[in-house]
C-alpha positions, 0 to 999 in steps of 0.5 A, a space after each residue: 738043143 745047145 747052140 753051137 760055139 762055131 759055124 758049120 758052113 754048107 757048100 756055098 751057093 755059087 759052088 752048088 750051081 757049078 756042081 749041079 752041072 759038072 762036079 769037081 771031078 769034071 762029070 756031069 751031075 746025075 740027079 735021082 729021087 732017093 726013095 729011102 733018105 738018110 744020106 747027108 746033104 752038104 747044101 742043107 746040112 741035114 739028111 735027105 728025106 724020102 723022095 727028095 731029087 738029089 745028086 752024088 757028086 764029087 766035091 773038092 772043098 780044099 780046092 774051092 776054099 784055095 781059089 777064094 783065097 788065092 793059095 795053091 793046096 798042092 798035094 793036099 787037094 783032094 775031092 770026094 763024094 757028097 750028097 747035094 740037091 739036084 736043084 737049088 734049094 734054101 740051104 740050112 734052116 735059120 734056126 739050126 742050132 746044132 752041129 749037122 750029122 753029129 751022131 754020138 758014137 760016130 767017128 769023125 776026123 777034124 783036119 786043120 789047114 793053114 793059111 797056105 792050105 797045107 794040113 797042120 794037124 788033125 784030130 780023131 774024135 768019137 762024137 760024145 753025147 752032147 755032140 755040141 760040147 765035143 765039137 766045141 772043145 775039138 774046134 777051140 783046140 784047133 783054133 787055139 793054134 794061130 796057125 789054123 785058118 779052117 777045119 774040115 770035119 770028115 766021117 771016118 768010115 768013108 772019108 766023106 767031107 761033112 762040113 768046114 769051120 773057119 777061123 771066127 
């Protein structure tokens, strides 16, 4: 496993605590036991294990980043479904050295945002094998533009937010 050049960020613990009560669409969190597993957990950046207690909640990553930085993302604010543990968890494993949810052949969109929370470009990427090299190159390309403050990685198929990378 190759170490990543850029740090994929999970959903922050303070946001998780809020989402476990009320999600970003204003709905209550409804935990359930996932008997099959496999869906991507955004709190741990790993797949759900069969039998874990999880929740599917609506999450607005750009809105939460904008609140941290004091900007208004305007029309670029969006929310979508993400899986999280229903209770507090340990977060990503300390020894995780790969980009999460990086199945070769899967399609991802990498949306670039500036410090004002506006989209300043993006890129469609078919995850190569090895995935690390493809992501490293895509993030290097994004951050070569001094205007890019952060990049959101999303699945093309469902538009789901996978993780965020901020300017190093």
